[in-house]
N, C-alpha and C positions, 0 to 999 in steps of 0.2 A: 441670407446669413443668419445662423443660429449662435446665439451668445453661449459662452461658457460659464456665465454666473447670472444669477437674478435673485431678489430679495424675497424672503419668507418671513412670516410671523413665527418665532420658534420659542418654544416652551420647554422647560426642564432639562436644559442643557449646560452643565457645570463645568465641562471641559472639552478642549478641542477633540473633534472625531473624524474619522475617516469610515464611512458607511457604504455598503452596496445597497442600492434600491432595489426591491424586487416585489413583484406581482403576487397576490393571493395565490394563483394557480402555480406560479413557478416555485413558491415556497412550498406548496402540497407536493409537486412532481418532483422537485430536486433537493429541497433543504438547502444545506450549506453547499452541496455539490454544485450548486448554481455559481460558485467560486472556483477559480483554477486552482488556488492553493489551499493553504491552511486557513479555515475560518470557522467561526462559531455563530449561533443564532445573535449573539450580541454584536456582531459585525454587520446585522441586517436591518435594514429600515423598510417597513412593509408600505407599499404604495397602494392606496385605497381611494375609491370614490365615495362620496357621502352615502350614496344608495347602498353601496356593499357593507358600510358601517351599520346603516340603519337596520339592513336586512339581517346581518349577522353580528350582533353586539359582541359575541364570544371571540371574535376576532382580536379584541383587545387583550385576551387572556395568553395569546402567543408569545412564547418567550423571546420576542426580538427586541432590538435596542429601542425601537419607536415605531411612529407611523408618519406617513406623508399623506395629508389630506389634499388631494389636487383641487378639489372643485368646491370646497366650502369650508366652514369650521362649525364646531359643534362644542357645547359645554360638556365635558366628559370627565369621569373620573378615572383618570389614567397617569400614572407614574413616569411611565418612559417618555421619551423625547418625541415632541409633537411639532411638526411642521405644516403650517396652514398658510392660505392666502398668497399663494405664489404671484408675484407681479407679473411673471411671463409663465404661463403654463406649459410651454412646449420645451423650456429649457431643461428640465429634468424629468427623466423617463425611466420606467422599469429597465434594469441592466446598468444603468450609470453608476458610477462610484464617486461619492461627493465628499467634500470637505466643509465641516462646521466648526464654528469657532464662537465661545460663549461672549465674545466681545463685538460681535457682528450679526446683522440680519442677513448678510450676504451669504449665498449657498454657491459654491464652485464646482463646477464639474471637472473632475480629473480624469476620467475615463468615461466615454461615450458608446454605447453598444451601436453598431452599424456606422459609426463616424469614419470619415476617410483620413483622419489626421490625430489619431490618438498618440500622446507624446510623453516620454519621460523626461522632464527637465531637469537637469543635474545641477547646474551652477549658473551664477551671473558672472563669473570671473571668466578672463580670456587673456592669452599673451598675445593677441593681436589687437588692432584697433582698425578694422576695415572701414574705409570711406563711407560705405553704403550699409554699415551694419544696422539690423531693424532693431537691435536691442543692445545698446550701448552697455559695455562691461562695467562691472563694479568690483573694486577690490574689496572684498568681504570674506568672512568665514561663513559659508553656507552649506557645509557638508551634510546638513539636516535634510537636504533635499534627496540625497542616497538613501537615507534611512526610510524616508517616506515613499520613496519609489520602491524599495523592497517590499515594503508592505502593501503597496497599490498592486504589485504584480500578483500577489495572492487572491486580490478580490476581483481581478479582471474575469472576463469570460474566458471560457476555453473555446478553441476554434481557430480557423485560418483568418489572419488578417496581418496586416504590416504594422509594427510599432515602431515610432521614431524615438530616438535618444538624442537630446540636444543640449545646448546651452546658450551662451558662453562657449567654452571649451572644455568637453567632457573629459578629455585625457589629462585635465589638470589635477582631478580626483582619480588618479589611476587605480587605486585598490578598490574605490567604491564602484568605478564603470565596469571593472572586472567583475565585480561581486553581482552587478546587476546582471552582466551577460550570464554569468554562471547560473543566477536565479531563474532567468527567463529561460534558459536552455532545460533546467530542471522541471519547472512548473508549466511552461508555456512552449514546449519544444514545436508546436505546429505553427506559431506565429514567427512571421519573419522579423528581424531587426533592423533597423536602418539607421546608423551612427552618423551624425553630422559633425565632423571633427576637421580643424585646419591641417591636421596630419603632421604638425611640427614635432610634437613630442614622440611620434611613432617610430622614430628613426633610433631609439634608445632600445639596445638589445633586449632588455627584459620583456619586453612585450612579445617577442616570439615565442618564447617558453610559455608564457602564460595563455596566449591565445591557443596555442596548440594543445594545452592541456585541457582548456574547456570545451574546445571542438563544438561549438554552437552549429546546427545544421542549416540555418538560414540567416546568415548575418552578411550585411552589406555595409561598407564604408563609404559615405559621401564625403569628398575631398575636394576643395575649390582650387582650382587653378587658373589664374586670370591672364597669364601671359605665356609667351614662349621664351621669356629672358627673365633674369632675376630683377632687373632695374624695374621695369613696368609691374611685375608681380608684387614686389615688395613696397612699391608706392602705393598701390591699392589697398594693401593690408598694413601699411604704416608700420613695418617691421623689418629692419635691415635684416638679411640673412634668412628670412623667411621661405623663399624659393628652394635654396639648398636643403633646409630642413624638411620642407613638404616634400620635395623629391626623394631624399632618402627615407622619409616615412612611406612613400608609395612603394618604394622597392622593398621596404621590409615587410609591409603588407603582402606583397605578390610573394615574397619567399614563404610565408605561412599558408598560402593558397587561399587567402581572404578574396572575397567579392569586392569590387572597387568600381564606384562610380566617381567620375570627375564632373565637378559642378562649375558652370562659368556664368558668372551673372553679367547681364549685358548692359553695357553703360557707354558714355563717351570715351572712357579710358580704355575699356577692353574691345568694343565693337571692331576699330579699325584692323586690328591684327587676328582677327578670327581665323582666316585661311592661314596664316603661319602657325596659329595654335593648334589647328587641326592636323597640320603636317608634322608638328613636335610631338604631340599625342601618338600619332600612328608610329612614328620612328622610335621614340623613346618609352612609351607606356602602351604597347601594344596588347599587353595582358588585361586591360581595364574591361570590364563588363558593360559599361554604359556611360555616355556622355550626355548631361543635362544642359542646355542652352536655356537660360532663365531670365525671364524679364525682372526688372528691379522692383523691390517693394519701397515704396515711397514713404518710409518712416524712419524713426530713429535718426542716425547720423545722416542718413540720404538726405535729409531736409536741410541740414546744415552745408552740405556739399552739393547743392542743387546744381550750382553753375559748372562745377568740375564732372558731374556725372550725367545731367539729363541729356538725352539726345532722343529725337522722336523716332520709335520703332522704324518707321516707314524709311528713315535714312540709313539703317543697317541691315535691310533685307538683303542685299545683293552679297554682302560679306558673310551674313548668317547661311543664306543659301550655299554659298560656295563652301563653306566649312562643313555644313551637314552633309552635302553630297558627296564631298571628298571622303569623309569618315564611312559613310554608308556603302560607297561603292567597295571600299576596302574591308568591309566585313565587321565594322565597329558599330554597336547599337546606339542611336542618337536620338534624343527627344528634345522638343521644344515646350517650355514650360511657361506660364504667367503673362502671356500675352493674349490679348483680344483677338478672335479670329479674323477681324475685318482689317487689322494692319499687316495680315500674314501674307508673304509672297506665295502665289498658289501652288508652287513647286513644293513647299514645306508642308503641306496639309498633311501628309502620312507620318510625318515626325510630331505632329502636334498631339499635346494631352491636356486634358482637364486637370489642372494641377494645384489649384489654390485650396487650401484646407477650408472645410466647410464654415467654421466659426469665424473666418476673416475673408469670406468671400462675398462681393455684392455685384449687382449689375444698376447701371445708371438709368435714367429715364429714356435715353437714346436707345437703350437696348430691348425695350419692352416690345417693341413692334419687330424685332429682329428674329428672323424664321430660323436662325442656327443657334439661338440662345441656349438650348438644351446640350448643346456639343462644345460650347465656349467656356473658357476659363474665367472670362470676365475680368473683374478688377479686385484688387485688395481693399478692405474696408477703409485704409487710410488714403484711398484716391482723392485727388483733387484737380481741378481744371488746369493748374499749374504743370502738372504731369500727364496730361492727357494729350494723346496724338491728334494730330489734325486729320487723320484718316478714319477715325471712330465713326460709324455709320451703322444703321441697320441692314443686313443683308436681305436681299430681295428672295423670292419664293425659289427661283432657279438655284441661286447659291446655296439656299438652305438644303436644298435636297441634295446637291452635289457633297456638302459636309456631311450630311447624315449617311451618304453612301460610303463616304470615306472612313466615317466612324464605326460602321457595321462591320 
């Protein structure tokens, strides 16, 4: 697990800044073209080793916002921003975009080069209150996230990767979300966008025209559907009428030709009717591109609702397998996320994905001798014994070879 923040000693910072970290070689080769969009040298923070600075003191004359000394400190006559003595040297690397505040010595990574989970977070607000929500909503005005992300897009790397957009519920800031999609389509057209939304507001007709006008080439909507009926779905999301609104949103997205992923969080409430939900999706939503069956993240509201939600994954493997094979046979793409390999029913191995974001992924002591660790999703960093399956065990050599072949 690689954290998204660490502490530095920070000098000469008098206002909040968002900066792109860049190596000397990349600065020489690309300059500001290392950023995907509009950027100046004042948006760059030069990543230096102490040896580089001692060997080339003229580096301090470069017109960048400041320097980051990763492996030491030095008394220097320099008026730019200075970051030294990182608590964890691995957290911030060249290519990252970081956020600094004069009120704190914490440096936060907003974008990480080569990460599997770069995310544009839009809002803490939400119009649902899902029982297992990992980030409980807040009723606040936080539109500033939109402005921050518009700037962040400019400083990202060019190139092929997936960028997530999430909240809260992103569609609550409809104009802001559309502005982000439009900006990404102009600045980062080669990057795919994956938007997590409950879909409840997407049934409003205005979305059709706006999405058609932007025409982002690589856009997918991840929409949760927790049951084949309104009563069960609305109970999970704690919002009467949500099932009907979500279905309208899904059909509205389909009319615009949008890519759609159905997301199902696996719990005591959702797992019993997985076969029925699979039938419902096939009959009523055959246009979706992907269905993700997802192990629960044991944090946020999930902790409060443990008794209602927790079921050992071993105890729903039959219904999960039935649903996955039903969808697969009928030509719908399906994946299994967020579960350790050792609890998986063997026939599900070809649907399995390493899915947990690198910044919140961990492996417990039991995993250290497992021969399939490199192919396993492991656990969320919030993992605890209370949420641990009785089936957790290290896989032996034959099992590890089996999963290696499946992954290749």
